[in-house]
Each structure stands twice: as C-alpha cells, then as structure tokens.
C-alpha positions as CSV (number, residue, x, y, z in Angstrom):
1,M,-212.9,-75.2,55.9
2,Q,-212.2,-73.9,59.4
3,K,-215.0,-76.6,61.0
4,N,-213.1,-79.6,59.5
5,N,-209.7,-78.4,60.6
6,N,-211.1,-78.3,63.8
7,S,-212.3,-81.6,64.2
8,I,-209.0,-83.2,62.9
9,A,-207.4,-80.7,65.5
10,L,-210.1,-82.8,68.4
11,F,-208.8,-85.5,67.2
12,I,-204.8,-85.3,66.8
13,L,-205.0,-84.1,70.2
14,I,-207.1,-86.9,71.5
15,L,-204.7,-89.2,69.8
16,G,-201.7,-87.2,71.2
17,L,-203.1,-87.3,74.6
18,C,-204.0,-91.2,74.9
19,A,-200.2,-91.6,73.5
20,A,-198.2,-89.3,76.1
21,V,-200.5,-91.7,78.9
22,Y,-199.0,-94.8,76.9
23,V,-195.9,-93.6,77.0
24,H,-195.2,-92.7,80.9
25,H,-196.9,-96.0,81.3
26,S,-194.9,-98.3,78.9
27,V,-191.7,-96.4,77.6
28,K,-188.4,-96.4,79.6
29,P,-186.6,-93.4,79.5
30,V,-183.3,-93.3,77.5
31,W,-180.5,-92.1,80.1
32,L,-177.6,-90.1,78.5
33,E,-174.3,-88.5,80.4
34,Q,-174.0,-84.8,79.8
35,S,-170.9,-82.6,80.7
36,Y,-170.0,-79.6,81.2
37,V,-167.0,-77.7,81.0
38,Y,-166.1,-74.4,83.1
39,D,-162.8,-72.8,83.2
40,T,-162.2,-73.1,87.0
41,Y,-159.7,-71.6,89.5
42,T,-158.4,-72.0,93.0
43,T,-160.1,-69.5,95.8
44,D,-158.1,-67.8,98.2
45,A,-159.1,-70.2,101.0
46,G,-157.9,-73.4,98.8
47,Q,-161.5,-74.3,97.3
48,L,-162.3,-75.0,93.3
49,A,-164.4,-72.8,92.1
50,Y,-166.0,-71.2,88.4
51,K,-167.9,-68.2,87.8
52,Y,-171.8,-68.3,86.4
53,K,-173.7,-65.2,85.5
54,G,-171.0,-63.4,87.1
55,K,-171.1,-64.9,90.7
56,E,-168.5,-66.9,92.0
57,V,-169.3,-71.2,92.4
58,L,-167.6,-73.3,94.4
59,I,-167.2,-77.2,93.3
60,G,-167.5,-79.5,96.0
61,E,-166.1,-83.1,96.2
62,L,-164.6,-83.7,93.2
63,V,-164.8,-88.3,92.1
64,P,-162.7,-90.0,89.3
65,Y,-164.8,-89.8,86.0
66,R,-164.7,-94.0,85.9
67,D,-166.8,-94.1,89.7
68,S,-169.4,-91.8,89.0
69,V,-172.9,-93.1,88.6
70,L,-173.4,-90.3,86.3
71,N,-171.1,-91.3,83.7
72,Q,-172.3,-93.4,80.5
73,A,-171.0,-96.9,81.5
74,N,-173.4,-96.8,84.7
75,L,-176.2,-95.2,83.5
76,D,-176.4,-97.9,80.6
77,K,-176.4,-100.2,83.0
78,S,-178.9,-99.0,85.8
79,N,-182.2,-99.6,84.6
80,Q,-183.6,-96.9,87.2
81,A,-183.4,-92.7,87.2
82,P,-179.7,-92.2,88.8
83,P,-179.8,-91.2,92.2
84,M,-178.3,-87.6,92.0
85,S,-178.7,-84.6,89.2
86,Q,-175.4,-83.8,89.4
87,Q,-171.9,-84.8,90.0
88,W,-168.5,-83.0,89.8
89,V,-165.6,-85.6,88.0
90,R,-162.1,-85.5,87.0
91,D,-161.4,-87.5,83.8
92,E,-158.2,-89.5,82.7
93,N,-156.7,-86.6,81.3
94,N,-156.9,-84.3,84.7
95,Q,-159.7,-82.1,83.2
96,I,-162.9,-81.0,86.1
97,K,-166.2,-81.9,84.7
98,L,-169.7,-81.1,85.7
99,L,-171.9,-84.8,85.3
100,K,-175.5,-84.4,84.8
101,P,-177.9,-87.0,83.8
102,A,-180.7,-86.3,80.7
103,F,-183.3,-88.5,79.1
104,H,-185.3,-89.3,76.6
105,Y,-188.5,-91.0,75.3
106,S,-187.2,-91.9,71.8
107,L,-189.4,-90.3,68.9
108,W,-191.9,-90.0,71.8
109,S,-189.9,-87.0,73.1
110,L,-191.2,-84.9,70.1
111,L,-194.8,-85.6,70.8
112,P,-195.7,-82.5,72.8
113,A,-194.1,-80.1,70.4
114,L,-195.9,-81.7,67.1
115,I,-199.2,-82.0,69.1
116,T,-198.9,-78.0,69.7
117,I,-197.2,-76.9,66.0
118,A,-200.0,-79.0,64.7
119,L,-202.8,-77.5,66.3
120,C,-201.3,-74.3,65.8
121,L,-201.4,-74.7,62.0
122,L,-205.2,-76.3,62.1
123,T,-206.6,-73.8,64.4
124,R,-204.7,-70.7,64.5
125,E,-205.3,-70.4,68.1
126,P,-202.2,-70.7,69.5
127,L,-203.4,-70.5,73.3
128,T,-205.3,-74.1,72.8
129,A,-202.4,-75.3,71.1
130,L,-199.6,-74.2,73.5
131,F,-202.0,-75.7,76.6
132,S,-202.9,-78.9,74.4
133,G,-199.0,-79.4,74.2
134,I,-198.5,-78.8,77.5
135,V,-201.2,-81.0,79.0
136,T,-199.3,-83.6,76.4
137,G,-195.4,-83.1,77.8
138,A,-197.7,-83.1,81.4
139,L,-198.6,-86.1,81.0
140,I,-195.3,-87.9,79.5
141,L,-193.7,-86.8,82.7
142,G,-196.6,-88.0,85.0
143,Q,-197.6,-84.6,86.1
144,Y,-201.5,-84.3,86.7
145,D,-201.5,-81.4,88.7
146,L,-200.7,-78.5,86.0
147,I,-201.5,-75.5,87.4
148,D,-198.5,-76.6,90.8
149,K,-196.3,-78.9,89.5
150,V,-196.3,-77.2,85.3
151,I,-197.2,-73.9,85.2
152,I,-195.9,-72.0,87.9
153,P,-192.6,-73.8,88.9
154,T,-192.1,-72.4,85.1
155,I,-193.4,-68.8,85.9
156,A,-191.5,-68.9,89.3
157,T,-187.7,-69.6,87.6
158,E,-186.4,-66.1,87.5
159,G,-185.8,-65.7,83.7
160,T,-189.6,-66.4,83.2
161,A,-190.9,-64.0,85.4
162,A,-188.2,-61.5,84.3
163,L,-189.4,-61.5,80.8
164,L,-193.4,-61.4,81.9
165,V,-192.7,-58.2,84.0
166,L,-190.6,-57.1,81.1
167,Y,-193.2,-57.6,78.4
168,L,-196.9,-57.3,80.8
169,W,-196.0,-54.4,82.8
170,L,-192.8,-52.6,81.2
171,L,-193.6,-52.8,78.0
172,G,-197.7,-53.1,77.6
173,G,-197.4,-50.1,80.5
174,L,-195.1,-48.1,77.8
175,L,-196.8,-48.9,74.7
176,G,-199.8,-48.1,76.6
177,I,-198.8,-44.4,78.0
178,W,-197.4,-43.2,73.9
179,S,-200.8,-44.2,72.8
180,K,-202.7,-42.1,75.5
181,T,-199.9,-38.9,74.5
182,G,-200.1,-39.8,71.1
183,A,-196.4,-39.6,71.1
184,A,-195.9,-42.8,68.7
185,Q,-198.4,-41.1,66.4
186,A,-196.1,-37.9,66.1
187,F,-193.3,-39.7,65.9
188,A,-194.8,-41.6,62.7
189,L,-195.8,-38.1,61.6
190,F,-192.3,-36.2,62.2
191,M,-190.5,-39.8,60.1
192,T,-193.4,-39.4,57.2
193,R,-192.4,-35.6,57.0
194,H,-188.9,-35.9,56.9
195,F,-187.4,-39.6,55.9
196,V,-190.4,-41.7,55.0
197,K,-191.9,-40.9,52.0
198,G,-193.7,-44.8,51.2
199,Q,-193.5,-48.1,51.7
200,R,-189.8,-49.0,50.7
201,S,-188.3,-46.0,52.8
202,A,-190.3,-47.2,55.6
203,K,-189.5,-50.7,55.4
204,L,-185.3,-49.4,55.0
205,V,-185.6,-47.6,58.4
206,S,-186.8,-50.9,59.8
207,W,-184.5,-52.7,58.1
208,F,-181.6,-50.5,59.3
209,L,-182.9,-50.7,62.9
210,G,-182.8,-54.3,63.0
211,V,-179.0,-53.9,61.6
212,L,-178.5,-51.2,64.0
213,F,-179.5,-53.0,67.9
214,F,-177.7,-56.4,66.3
215,Q,-177.8,-57.8,70.6
216,G,-180.5,-60.4,69.0
217,G,-183.4,-62.2,70.8
218,T,-186.4,-60.1,72.5
219,M,-184.6,-56.7,73.1
220,S,-184.0,-56.4,69.1
221,T,-187.9,-57.7,68.2
222,V,-189.1,-55.4,70.7
223,L,-187.2,-52.7,70.3
224,V,-187.5,-52.8,66.3
225,G,-191.2,-53.3,66.1
226,T,-191.9,-50.8,68.7
227,T,-190.0,-48.3,66.9
228,V,-191.2,-48.8,63.4
229,R,-194.9,-49.7,64.1
230,P,-196.2,-46.2,63.8
231,L,-194.8,-44.9,61.0
232,A,-194.8,-48.2,59.0
233,D,-198.4,-48.1,59.5
234,K,-198.9,-44.9,58.1
235,A,-197.1,-45.7,55.0
236,K,-199.2,-48.6,54.8
237,V,-196.8,-51.0,54.7
238,S,-198.4,-54.7,55.6
239,H,-198.2,-56.5,58.5
240,E,-196.9,-59.7,57.5
241,E,-193.9,-57.9,55.5
242,M,-192.6,-55.9,59.1
243,S,-193.1,-58.6,61.2
244,Y,-191.1,-60.4,58.9
245,I,-188.4,-57.8,58.8
246,V,-188.6,-57.5,61.9
247,D,-188.2,-61.3,63.3
248,S,-185.7,-61.7,60.4
249,T,-182.9,-59.0,61.7
250,A,-183.1,-60.1,65.2
251,S,-181.4,-63.4,65.8
252,P,-179.9,-63.7,62.1
253,I,-178.0,-60.2,62.4
254,A,-176.9,-61.6,66.1
255,S,-175.0,-64.3,64.4
256,V,-172.9,-62.1,61.8
257,L,-172.7,-59.1,64.0
258,A,-171.2,-61.1,67.3
259,F,-170.6,-58.2,69.7
260,N,-173.2,-59.3,72.2
261,A,-173.7,-61.6,74.9
262,W,-173.8,-64.4,72.1
263,P,-169.8,-65.5,72.1
264,A,-169.7,-65.3,76.2
265,Y,-172.3,-67.5,76.7
266,V,-171.7,-70.4,73.7
267,Q,-167.8,-70.4,74.2
268,A,-168.6,-72.9,77.5
269,L,-170.2,-75.1,75.6
270,I,-167.9,-75.7,72.8
271,F,-164.9,-77.4,75.0
272,I,-163.6,-80.5,73.3
273,P,-160.7,-82.6,75.4
274,G,-157.6,-82.5,73.4
275,V,-158.7,-79.8,70.4
276,S,-155.8,-77.4,71.1
277,F,-157.6,-74.7,69.1
278,L,-160.7,-75.2,71.8
279,A,-158.5,-74.7,74.9
280,T,-159.0,-71.8,76.9
281,E,-161.8,-69.7,76.5
282,A,-160.4,-66.6,74.7
283,D,-159.4,-69.5,72.1
284,R,-163.1,-70.7,72.0
285,I,-164.0,-67.0,71.7
286,A,-161.5,-66.5,68.5
287,F,-162.9,-69.4,67.0
288,F,-166.5,-68.1,67.5
289,F,-165.6,-65.0,65.4
290,A,-163.5,-66.9,62.4
291,S,-166.4,-68.8,62.4
292,I,-168.6,-65.9,60.9
293,P,-167.9,-65.8,57.6
294,F,-169.3,-69.7,57.5
295,S,-172.7,-68.5,59.2
296,F,-174.5,-68.3,55.6
297,Y,-178.0,-68.4,57.0
298,G,-177.3,-65.5,58.9
299,I,-176.2,-63.2,56.1
300,L,-179.0,-64.8,54.1
301,A,-182.0,-63.9,56.1
302,V,-180.3,-60.5,56.0
303,T,-179.7,-59.8,52.6
304,G,-183.7,-61.2,51.9
305,T,-185.3,-58.3,54.3
306,L,-183.0,-55.8,52.3
307,L,-184.4,-56.9,49.3
308,L,-188.1,-56.8,50.5
309,S,-187.3,-53.7,51.9
310,L,-186.1,-52.8,48.6
311,N,-189.8,-53.9,46.8
312,I,-187.8,-57.4,45.3
313,T,-190.1,-59.4,46.3
314,R,-188.9,-62.7,43.6
315,F,-187.2,-64.3,47.0
316,S,-190.4,-63.0,49.4
317,G,-193.3,-66.4,48.6
318,A,-197.0,-65.9,47.7
319,R,-198.2,-65.0,50.6
320,I,-195.7,-61.8,51.3
321,R,-196.4,-60.5,47.5
322,Q,-200.0,-60.9,48.1
323,A,-200.0,-59.2,51.6
324,R,-198.1,-56.4,49.7
325,H,-200.6,-55.9,46.8
326,R,-203.7,-56.0,49.2
327,A,-201.7,-53.0,51.4
328,L,-200.8,-50.9,48.1
329,T,-204.5,-51.3,46.6
330,T,-206.5,-51.4,49.9
331,G,-204.7,-50.4,52.3
332,Q,-205.7,-53.3,54.2
333,L,-202.7,-54.1,56.4
334,D,-204.0,-57.8,57.6
335,A,-205.9,-60.5,55.8
336,D,-209.7,-60.7,56.7
337,D,-209.8,-63.2,58.9
338,A,-206.6,-61.9,60.7
339,Q,-206.3,-61.6,64.9
340,P,-203.8,-59.6,65.3
341,L,-202.1,-60.3,68.6
342,S,-201.8,-56.3,69.2
343,A,-205.1,-55.6,70.8
344,K,-207.7,-52.6,69.7
345,E,-206.3,-50.8,73.1
346,L,-203.1,-50.2,71.0
347,Q,-204.1,-49.7,67.2
348,S,-205.3,-46.4,68.1
349,S,-204.9,-42.9,69.9
350,D,-207.0,-41.9,72.9
351,V,-205.1,-38.4,73.8
352,P,-207.1,-36.4,76.1
353,E,-208.5,-33.4,74.6
354,G,-206.6,-30.3,74.7
355,Y,-203.2,-32.4,75.0
356,R,-200.7,-31.3,72.5
357,P,-198.4,-34.9,71.4
358,H,-194.5,-34.3,70.4
359,V,-192.4,-36.4,68.7
360,L,-189.5,-36.0,71.6
361,E,-192.5,-37.7,73.9
362,F,-191.5,-40.2,71.7
363,V,-187.8,-39.9,70.6
364,L,-186.4,-39.2,74.2
365,P,-188.0,-42.1,75.8
366,L,-186.4,-44.7,73.2
367,T,-182.8,-43.0,72.9
368,T,-183.0,-43.3,77.1
369,L,-183.8,-47.0,76.7
370,I,-181.3,-47.8,73.9
371,G,-178.5,-45.7,76.0
372,I,-179.3,-47.8,79.2
373,A,-179.0,-51.3,77.4
374,V,-175.9,-50.3,75.2
375,I,-174.2,-48.7,78.9
376,T,-175.1,-51.4,80.8
377,F,-173.6,-54.3,78.2
378,I,-170.2,-52.2,77.6
379,T,-170.0,-51.7,81.8
380,L,-171.7,-55.3,82.9
381,G,-171.6,-57.7,80.1
382,S,-175.3,-58.0,79.4
383,P,-178.0,-55.3,78.9
384,K,-180.5,-54.6,81.4
385,V,-183.8,-54.3,79.5
386,N,-185.5,-54.3,82.3
387,W,-183.9,-51.1,83.8
388,A,-184.3,-49.8,80.3
389,F,-187.4,-50.3,79.5
390,G,-188.5,-49.0,83.3
391,V,-186.4,-45.6,82.6
392,A,-187.8,-45.5,79.5
393,L,-191.5,-46.0,81.4
394,L,-191.1,-43.4,84.1
395,L,-189.4,-40.9,82.1
396,S,-193.0,-41.0,79.4
397,A,-195.0,-41.2,82.6
398,F,-193.6,-37.8,83.8
399,I,-193.2,-35.9,80.7
400,A,-197.0,-36.5,80.0
401,L,-197.8,-35.6,83.7
402,G,-195.0,-32.3,83.5
403,K,-196.8,-31.5,80.0
404,G,-200.4,-31.2,81.9
405,M,-202.0,-34.8,81.5
406,S,-203.9,-35.5,84.7
407,L,-203.1,-38.6,86.9
408,T,-206.5,-40.2,86.1
409,D,-205.3,-40.6,82.2
410,L,-202.2,-41.9,82.6
411,I,-203.1,-44.9,84.7
412,D,-205.7,-44.7,81.7
413,G,-203.2,-45.1,79.2
414,F,-200.8,-47.5,81.2
415,G,-203.8,-50.1,81.8
416,N,-205.5,-50.0,78.7
417,G,-201.5,-51.1,77.4
418,L,-201.6,-53.4,80.1
419,K,-204.7,-55.3,78.4
420,G,-203.2,-54.6,75.4
421,V,-200.4,-56.9,75.6
422,V,-202.4,-59.9,78.0
423,L,-202.9,-62.2,75.4
424,A,-199.1,-62.0,73.6
425,S,-198.4,-62.0,77.6
426,M,-200.1,-65.5,78.1
427,I,-198.9,-67.2,74.4
428,L,-195.5,-65.7,75.4
429,M,-195.8,-67.8,78.9
430,L,-197.4,-70.7,77.6
431,A,-194.7,-70.9,75.0
432,V,-192.3,-70.9,77.7
433,T,-193.5,-73.8,79.6
434,I,-193.6,-75.9,76.5
435,G,-190.3,-75.2,75.9
436,S,-189.0,-76.2,79.2
437,L,-191.3,-79.4,78.9
438,S,-190.1,-80.2,75.8
439,K,-186.5,-80.2,76.9
440,E,-187.7,-82.1,80.3
441,I,-188.4,-85.1,78.1
442,G,-185.6,-84.8,75.9
443,G,-187.1,-83.8,72.1
444,G,-183.6,-82.5,71.5
445,L,-181.3,-85.2,73.1
446,Y,-182.9,-87.8,71.0
447,L,-182.6,-85.9,67.7
448,V,-179.0,-85.4,68.1
449,S,-178.4,-89.1,68.9
450,Q,-179.6,-90.2,66.1
451,L,-176.4,-89.0,64.1
452,G,-173.1,-91.7,64.0
453,E,-169.9,-91.3,63.5
454,S,-169.9,-93.6,60.5
455,L,-171.4,-90.8,58.1
456,P,-169.9,-89.3,55.1
457,F,-168.0,-86.0,56.5
458,W,-169.3,-83.8,53.9
459,C,-173.1,-84.9,55.3
460,L,-172.8,-83.8,58.4
461,P,-172.6,-80.4,58.2
462,V,-176.5,-80.4,56.5
463,L,-177.4,-83.1,59.2
464,L,-176.6,-80.9,62.1
465,Q,-178.3,-77.8,60.2
466,L,-181.5,-79.9,60.3
467,I,-181.3,-81.8,63.8
468,T,-180.8,-78.1,65.2
469,M,-183.7,-76.6,63.1
470,L,-185.6,-79.1,64.3
471,I,-184.8,-78.7,67.7
472,A,-185.0,-75.1,68.3
473,F,-188.5,-75.2,65.9
474,S,-190.0,-77.9,68.2
475,T,-188.7,-76.1,71.7
476,G,-188.7,-72.4,70.3
477,T,-185.7,-71.4,71.8
478,S,-182.5,-71.3,70.1
479,W,-179.9,-70.8,72.9
480,G,-181.8,-74.1,74.7
481,T,-180.9,-75.8,71.5
482,Y,-177.5,-74.3,71.6
483,A,-177.3,-76.0,75.2
484,I,-178.2,-79.3,73.9
485,A,-176.6,-79.5,70.4
486,F,-172.8,-78.0,71.0
487,P,-171.7,-80.6,73.5
488,L,-173.4,-83.3,71.2
489,A,-172.6,-82.3,68.2
490,L,-168.6,-80.5,68.4
491,P,-167.4,-83.7,69.4
492,L,-169.2,-85.6,66.6
493,A,-167.7,-83.4,64.4
494,W,-164.3,-83.6,65.5
495,A,-164.5,-87.7,65.5
496,V,-165.3,-87.4,61.9
497,A,-162.6,-85.5,60.7
498,Q,-160.3,-87.1,62.6
499,S,-161.5,-90.5,61.5
500,Q,-161.9,-89.9,58.2
501,G,-158.9,-88.0,58.2
502,L,-159.6,-84.4,56.6
503,A,-156.8,-82.0,55.3
504,N,-158.4,-79.0,57.0
505,P,-160.2,-80.3,60.1
506,E,-160.5,-76.9,61.7
507,L,-162.4,-75.0,59.0
508,F,-164.6,-78.0,59.2
509,M,-165.0,-77.6,62.8
510,M,-165.8,-73.9,61.9
511,V,-168.4,-75.0,59.4
512,C,-170.3,-77.6,61.7
513,F,-170.4,-74.8,64.4
514,A,-172.0,-72.3,62.2
515,T,-174.5,-74.8,60.6
516,V,-175.4,-75.6,64.6
517,L,-175.5,-72.0,65.7
518,N,-177.3,-71.0,62.0
519,G,-180.2,-73.9,62.2
520,S,-181.0,-72.9,65.9
521,V,-181.6,-69.3,64.5
522,Y,-184.2,-70.6,61.8
523,G,-185.8,-72.8,63.9
524,D,-186.5,-70.3,66.5
525,Q,-187.5,-67.4,63.9
526,C,-189.9,-70.2,62.4
527,S,-191.4,-71.5,65.3
528,P,-194.7,-70.0,66.2
529,I,-193.8,-71.2,70.1
530,S,-190.8,-68.5,70.1
531,D,-190.6,-66.1,71.9
532,T,-189.3,-63.9,69.5
533,T,-192.1,-65.0,66.4
534,I,-194.6,-64.3,69.6
535,L,-193.1,-60.3,69.7
536,S,-192.4,-59.9,66.6
537,A,-196.4,-60.6,65.8
538,M,-197.1,-58.1,69.2
539,T,-195.3,-55.6,68.2
540,T,-196.1,-55.0,65.2
541,G,-200.0,-55.9,65.2
542,C,-199.5,-59.1,63.2
543,D,-201.7,-62.4,63.2
544,L,-199.1,-64.9,64.7
545,M,-199.9,-67.5,62.2
546,D,-199.9,-65.3,59.0
547,H,-196.4,-64.3,60.4
548,V,-195.5,-67.7,60.8
549,K,-196.4,-68.9,57.0
550,S,-195.7,-65.6,55.6
551,Q,-191.9,-66.2,56.8
552,L,-191.4,-70.2,56.4
553,V,-190.8,-70.0,52.4
554,P,-188.1,-66.6,52.5
555,A,-186.0,-68.1,55.8
556,T,-186.3,-72.1,54.3
557,L,-184.8,-70.7,50.8
558,A,-182.1,-68.9,52.9
559,A,-181.5,-71.7,54.9
560,G,-181.5,-73.9,51.6
561,L,-178.9,-72.0,50.0
562,A,-176.7,-72.0,52.9
563,A,-177.5,-75.8,53.3
564,V,-175.8,-76.1,50.0
565,L,-173.2,-73.5,50.6
566,W,-172.0,-75.5,53.9
567,T,-171.4,-78.9,51.5
568,L,-169.6,-77.3,48.8
569,T,-167.6,-75.5,51.1
570,V,-166.6,-78.6,53.1
571,F,-166.4,-81.0,50.4
572,F,-163.8,-78.8,48.2
573,F,-161.6,-77.1,51.5
574,A,-162.1,-79.7,54.1
C-alpha cells in the first residue's frame, strides 16, 4: 500500500513541477490593488506618521488616488509589473491609504499548497512534502536558486529567526534540561498523586490549561503541550487525544476569550470608508468584542475538546475513539506505524546517579515563564515569549547546578534537547517558507476574488468561511489569512448588505467578520503545514499526520454546525 502511495506521490510531484514551469513561462499574473488604512497623526515637525509595532513610521509624499499607478484602474491597463512596491494616496473622501500591489496566477496559485498537502497525506513525510511544495512555488516565480533566493531570505526575517531560536534552542534546551533533571517526571508524579487519577482527569487538566492560556497560537500550544505531556503519558492518554486537545484549545479559545493581541492586530484590517461603527480604532476593537458571541466555531471547538476530556467521544471521530481504545487496552500511546515528532531523547529521563528530582524544578521555571509572558503582555502590549523561555531555561539550569549536577551533565541534557526538536524545527522552517511563497503567489487573493456582490446575502457568511478555511489550510497561518481576507471580505459584506437592503447590516457584518475569523482558525488548526499543528504534535509526542487526520473529523463537525448557525442567524435576523 505504502509503495503504491509513493508511486502516486512521485507522479503528482513530477506533474506539479512541470505545471509550475508552464505557469512561469505561459501564465500572466493578475495584478490587484491592496489598500491599508492606519490611524495617522501629525508629528511635532508637521509630518504625517503612524504607529507600527510600537514604532513611529513617517509617511512620505501623498498623491491623489486617481493618479496612483497602483490603483486598480491603472493596474488593469498595464500588462507589466508595477514600477513601485507601495504608494501613499489620498482618496476622494480625504482618507489616507497605503496602496500595495499583489498578484495571483488564478487557480495555479494554489498549486504549491495542493502539492504539499497531497504528498503529506500520501507519504506521511512532511519534510519531503514541504520541500516539494517549496520547489513548486519557486519554479512558478522563476526562482531557481532555492537556498539563497528562497529559503535563506525567509529564515532571515526577524519573525522566522525568532521562531527558530525559540523552538530550537530555548524550547529544546528547556525540555532537555527537564529530561536530564527528571523535573517533568517529578511533576507528573506529583500531579498523579494529588490531582490526576486517570485518563479523564489528565485530559481535564490539559483542557483547563488550554483555556487558561488564552493568548492563542504557538505560545499557548507550546505551554500547554510541554506542561501536560508528562502527566498525560503517565496516565496513558493517547497522543492523538492529547494533540487534539492542545491544538483545539489554542487558537479557538483565543477567538472567544480575546483579551490578547488579536483585536489590536485585526482592527487595522477592517476599516471601511463611510461605515460609522468602524470609523476609529476604538470602534473597530469594540466591533471585534461585539462579534464574539458569533464565534460559533471557536465555541464549538472548545466544547468538543471538553467533551473528549470527559470521555464523551461520540463527536470525536473513529480515529480518536480507536486511539483511546488502544491506549486503554494496550497502554500504547502511538499507532504501530507512527513516527512521533518528539525524538527519543525527550521521551525518557536520563537523570545522573545520585541526583534527586523535585517537582519545584518544573513548577518554578514554568511559573516564571507564564508570569513573564503575562506581565510583558499587560505592560508592553505583547507577550515577550523569547524572554519568558530564556529566563525559564536559565532558571532550570541554575537550579540543577545549585543542586549539584555537573556542568557536563547539564550541557549533555541541553544538547539532547536540541537534538530532540531538530526535526520539528526543520519542518517548522519549511512550513514558514511555503506559507510565505503561497502568499507571494497569491493563492488567498485568488480565492477571495472569486466572490461577487450578486450573491444572496445569506450565502455570503458560509462562502467567506469556506474561502478562509481553504486559504489558512493551504498557507498554514490564520494571521496571514486575516491580512489577505479581511480587507477584501468586509467591504464585500458591506456592499452586499447595502445593495440587498438588509434591515440589520451591523449584525450581518458581525457574522461575516466571525466567519472570516473562525474559518481562518479552522484552516490553520487543521493544516499539516501550520506551526501550531506541528508544535501540537511535537510537544505531545504525536505523529504529525496521525494528529492531522484524527483532528479533521471533530474540527470539521464543529465547522459544519457553525456554518448552519451563521446561515440561520443572518437569514432570520439580518
């Protein structure tokens, strides 16, 4: 069976590479105007400026919108790439905007993501699948120097470098030291004696921590997965169940308990000229929070993990039920053919002779980690995750040295930790690269551009949901999907509401907003090339594709029920 799958995968890869070369030489890109609105102000020196990531950015020369070479009318007239990458304009309503050109290759823009996902499912080898997708995308763009022109520029960005340092050095080192000191096992033993009495209580603790760390994304995934892995393994909870609980309470809960960085990020993407309830930053943040009751997918996804934690598996799908039965009857936490992302270096303790582990060696660094993340979020506006993990790593090391562990043993544990996360870090690096390529090629832009204003209004929420699910699934990022979808989807929703004379256009907009937000979360959560998917599998010790396949059923059920609720809401109340 696997041999046949590999043959099919090879055929798909060759076909995809040939198609990529054809697209580069024969398919003309379709250029689209992208406009961004910021809260601008005048500096003491009389210059226009705006804040971006806490820094003041000066705005250059303004030109009338109709004269800009980057407006849609001028882009349609030209058959060539625009002469500039961005331009500040003032439109007819005196609104200041930043215009940037983007392009897509129609349906061909989805080719790299489709190749990657198909090969992932057929071969169960995410590294080769991701690399194949990157090669496909690079050929479409005519970039033949993969190392210097594609991979290195992506890794060299501040965000990607920080991600790799965090998850390769800091997380890997911390897990390695905990393995060497036996801290994780001591914590698991303590929890088992006092709180965790079996599978159900272990899963409930995991679910509660997932809800408690509602910052969302990679931070929540790593914190929860790292914390609950030892106690869940001791309670014999299958890795498929644990990875699903960790993944499905990370981003979904962040869209419901949105006291995090999400509203500040999203509000900049949802300005619509002439819409009074989205006029100011405060209005847009208030709109975000007012839309939370319509985050049906987030609510249902978190409810689904709670039901699984209570051993109610009716809605969890056959794969999760089989995994639970396997763990109960055989004690085997992975399937027979599984290839867990967590290496053997992190799956057992290697405590030096004479060293006595203590639960505080796990609790103190973890508490410090969480405390720094929360305090920096409150005081600085965003959690400093690198600081948090760095201090936790140093604290764990100093405690071990203070208790008499030799520096040689400590460095040995640190090195084992790095080796234990190398594979997952490589997958993470390639996933970021293909996400960047997919965005550049314009897969998301193409999907959104297929919608039109002639749609019946009650169809639009579900169509927006499906489009954002596909974008996030094929790019592996929810926040990247927001940047693509919101500036296009909400103006479309407003135009539909006005043209079809809806009695409650603000409610209609809230539902459409929620569908984009939640559809992106679903796609990110289920994508095999998403960082949160990879990290959920890595921190819980699960095979990546086992996690993806077992999660698809309950997540899709929640998405389907959410689609019905969104449709009924706008049909009867908008």
